[in-house]
Structure formats: structure tokens, C-alpha cells
C-alpha positions in Angstrom: 63.7 27.4 -95.7 66.9 28.7 -93.9 69.9 26.5 -92.7 68.2 25.4 -89.3 65.0 24.4 -91.1 67.1 22.1 -93.7 68.9 20.7 -90.5 65.7 20.1 -88.8 64.3 18.3 -92.0 67.5 16.2 -92.6 67.3 15.1 -88.9 63.7 14.5 -88.7 64.3 11.9 -91.8 67.1 10.4 -90.0 65.0 9.4 -87.2 62.2 8.5 -89.1 64.6 6.2 -90.7 66.0 4.8 -87.9 62.4 4.2 -86.4 61.4 2.5 -89.7 64.5 0.2 -89.5 63.8 -0.7 -85.9 60.3 -1.3 -86.6 61.3 -3.6 -89.6 63.6 -5.2 -86.9 61.4 -5.4 -83.9 57.9 -5.1 -85.0 56.7 -8.5 -84.9 55.0 -8.4 -81.5 52.7 -5.7 -83.2 51.1 -8.6 -84.7 49.3 -8.9 -81.2 47.3 -5.7 -81.8 45.8 -7.0 -84.8 45.9 -8.0 -88.5 46.3 -4.3 -89.8 49.6 -4.0 -87.6 51.1 -7.5 -88.8 50.2 -6.5 -92.5 51.8 -3.1 -91.7 55.2 -4.8 -90.3 55.2 -7.3 -92.8 55.1 -4.7 -95.5 58.0 -2.5 -93.8 60.0 -6.1 -93.4 59.5 -6.8 -97.0 60.6 -3.2 -98.0 63.7 -3.5 -95.6 64.8 -6.8 -96.6 64.1 -5.9 -100.5 66.1 -2.7 -100.2 69.1 -4.7 -98.9 69.1 -7.7 -101.0 68.6 -5.7 -103.9 71.7 -3.3 -103.5 69.2 -0.4 -103.7 69.5 2.9 -101.7 66.3 3.4 -99.8 65.0 7.2 -101.2 65.3 8.5 -97.6 69.0 8.5 -97.6 69.8 11.0 -100.6 67.0 13.1 -99.3 68.5 13.2 -95.6 71.8 14.0 -97.5 70.3 16.7 -99.6 68.8 18.4 -96.7 72.3 18.0 -94.9 73.6 19.9 -98.1 71.3 22.4 -98.0 71.9 23.2 -94.1 75.7 23.6 -95.1 76.4 20.1 -93.8 78.2 17.5 -95.2 76.1 14.2 -96.2 77.5 10.6 -96.3 78.3 8.2 -98.9 77.0 4.9 -98.7 73.9 3.7 -97.1 72.2 4.7 -94.1 72.7 1.5 -92.1 76.4 1.4 -93.3 76.9 5.0 -92.2 75.1 4.7 -88.6 76.3 0.9 -88.0 80.2 2.1 -88.6 80.6 3.4 -85.1 79.4 0.2 -83.8 82.5 -2.0 -84.9 81.6 -2.9 -88.4 84.1 -0.6 -89.8 85.7 -1.7 -93.4 82.9 -4.4 -94.0 81.9 -3.7 -97.6 78.4 -2.3 -98.1 77.0 -5.2 -100.2 78.4 -7.5 -97.9 76.5 -5.4 -94.9 73.3 -5.2 -96.8 72.9 -8.8 -97.4 73.7 -9.7 -94.0 71.1 -7.2 -92.7 68.6 -8.2 -94.8 69.3 -11.9 -93.8 69.1 -11.2 -90.1 65.9 -9.1 -90.5 64.1 -12.1 -92.1 65.5 -14.8 -89.9 65.2 -12.6 -86.6 61.3 -11.8 -88.0 60.7 -15.3 -88.8 61.9 -16.8 -85.1 59.8 -13.8 -83.4 56.7 -14.6 -85.6 57.1 -18.4 -84.7 57.3 -17.5 -81.1 54.2 -15.4 -81.1 52.2 -17.7 -83.0 53.4 -20.7 -80.8 52.3 -18.7 -77.5 49.0 -17.4 -78.9 
């Protein structure tokens, strides 16, 4: 595969990763579409919270970095969320602290969304 292909693969992984994170954060309303969607969202939410609470690196992050290196680009150190949120004013927050906060936000926000959905439904 030439550099353009590796760059495309790295970008595709980045966007898939972003959609995965957004689905974990905002996917509760899909529960209204059926039980299967709710199970999928809860699984994604559990994975995202578990990765962050556990201090682990999502396998998509090193995969994206590997494709970036193969494309002749530089990857990034740290986690996906830390890398892409640094531009939003969270510079300097230690990775571990950010991960734990993200996990709690994911759980609290989704608990509120599910409570609201079930109260309305």
C-alpha cells in the first residue's frame, strides 16, 4: 500500500474512533429504536468507560498511529481523547485525570439520558 492508502486508513480509523466516542456519549436515544440498539449502546458505553477507568489504550489508537507512521506522518503520544481534546482548552491535564473524568462524564450523562428517556416513554 502506498502512503496515500496508509493516510486514508489512518484517517478512516480516526473518524471511526470519533464516531464510536460520540455514540458512547450521545447514543442513549437509539434505545428508542429497539432493544438491540440499546444493548449495542450499552456495550459501547461499557467499553469506553472501562478503557478510561482502567487506564488502558484503545486498540484503535496504536493502529491509527501505525498507519500514520507508514504514511510518513507523525503519530501522537497519549490517548485519542487526550490528543483531540487538547485543542479544546484541556491542555496540561494529566492523561490519567482526563481518562477518569471522561469515564464519569460518560456514565453520568448516559444515566441522565436513559432516566429521561424512560420517564418520557
